[in-house]
N, C-alpha and C positions, 0 to 999 in steps of 0.2 A: 504492498500498500503506499502513499505519498505521503512523504511526512513532510511536504511543503515546499515552498520556492520561498527563497531568502534572497529580499533584495538588500544589498549594499551598495549605496555610495549608486555609481554609474554601470555597475556590472548584476548578475542574477548569477545564483547557483541554483539546479535545481538536485535534487537529489532522490532515491527513493528509500534506503536505510538507516535507520538508526541504529547504533551500537547499544549494547549491553549496558553500557555506562558512558553517556554523553560526555567525552571529556576532549575530543578531538578540537584544534585549535589552529584556525591558518591565519595571521597575521592577526594586526590589533582590529581587526573590523569584524571579523567570524565570531558571534556565542558559540557556548557550550550546547547548540541545539541538538546536532549530528555529526558525525563523523563525515568529511567532507573526503570524497575520492577525487572527481570529477566534475569539473564546474565549467558554463557556457559563457562565455564573454562576450558583451554586447558593445565595449569600447576595448582599445587598447589593442594591447598581446599578454600572452601567457606570460612574459618575462616582464612585463613592467609590475606584473602582479605577486614577483616571486613564485610564479610558477611553473609548468614544463609541460612542452608543447607536447604530443601525442607525434610520435613518428612511425608507429609500427600497424600497420593494420588490425590486425590481434586486438591489441589495444584500445583500438577505434571503435574497432564495433561493440569491443565490452564496455567503454565508454557507453556509447550511445544505447546500449540496453540499460545500464543501469539508470541513466537521466533518465527514461523512458522515450526517450525520440522513437518517432514515426519510423523511420530507413533507420533499419540494422545492418546495413552491406555496404561500406565504403567504396566506393568508386575512386582506381586511383589515378593521379596527373601529374603531369610534367609541366604543365601550364606556366610561365611565369606572372607575378605579379598577383597572387592571389594570397589567402594566409597560409603562415607555416605549419605542416602537418594537419593533422586533424581538423575538419570545420563543419559545420553544416550550414548549408545556403537554403534559402527560405525566400522567395518572391512575395512582391507588398502584398497580397491577396492573403498568402501564408497555402496556396493552394500546390505548388509546387515544390516540393522540400526535399532533400539529398542531403547524403554524410558524404564528404570527401577528405581524401587522403591527398594533401598539395605533399610532392617528394621533389621538387625543383630546388637546389643549394641556392638559388637568387634570390629565394622566398624566404630567409632566415629572417627572425626577425617583424617578418609581416603579419599583424593582427587584425582585427577587427575592420572589414567592410563594408560600406551601404552607398548602392548607385544611386543616383537620383533619381529613378524609376523605384525606388523603394527596396531591389535588391538589397538581402543581407547575406555576408559572410560571417558566422560567428565560430569563431575557436573554440574547440574544446581543449581544456588545459589538465592538467592533470596533477594534483596536489604533491606526489611526490615525484623522485625520480624513476629511470629504472626503464623497462620499457616490457613487452613480450617480442616475440621472433615469429609474426605471423609475415607471413608470404604478403611480397605487395601487390602483385601479379600487373598485366600490361597496366601500361599509363593510357588516359582517355582525354579529351578537351572537358571542361565544365562549363558548364551553363554561363554565358555571360549577360 
């Protein structure tokens, strides 16, 4: 069941599970409401919040499942000019959604993006480093 949506400043956290003893803390902004593993951000980059971009497909898909996103299968792309690592794409009406994994090294440091038409690319960040060893698969072109 959903624990809730935690709005903190200009970013949000969506999470599903609360630990038996809720004591996790990420930075000064986050309370002890629940242990946070993954965050969907709506401004800046993962590194701006001392979080970690997700670079592996398996972890990206695990994060999407934990957060409760509609698309749980990451499409890998090497397209330039998009967020670094795992991100969720959504059009302005919320009708077109998708999980993407940006693998182009030129995108390192890139974060949240919103086009003039309201299309959003929202990085999914990990609260801890590491990562799984899931395969990347073939690259595709993300929606523009």
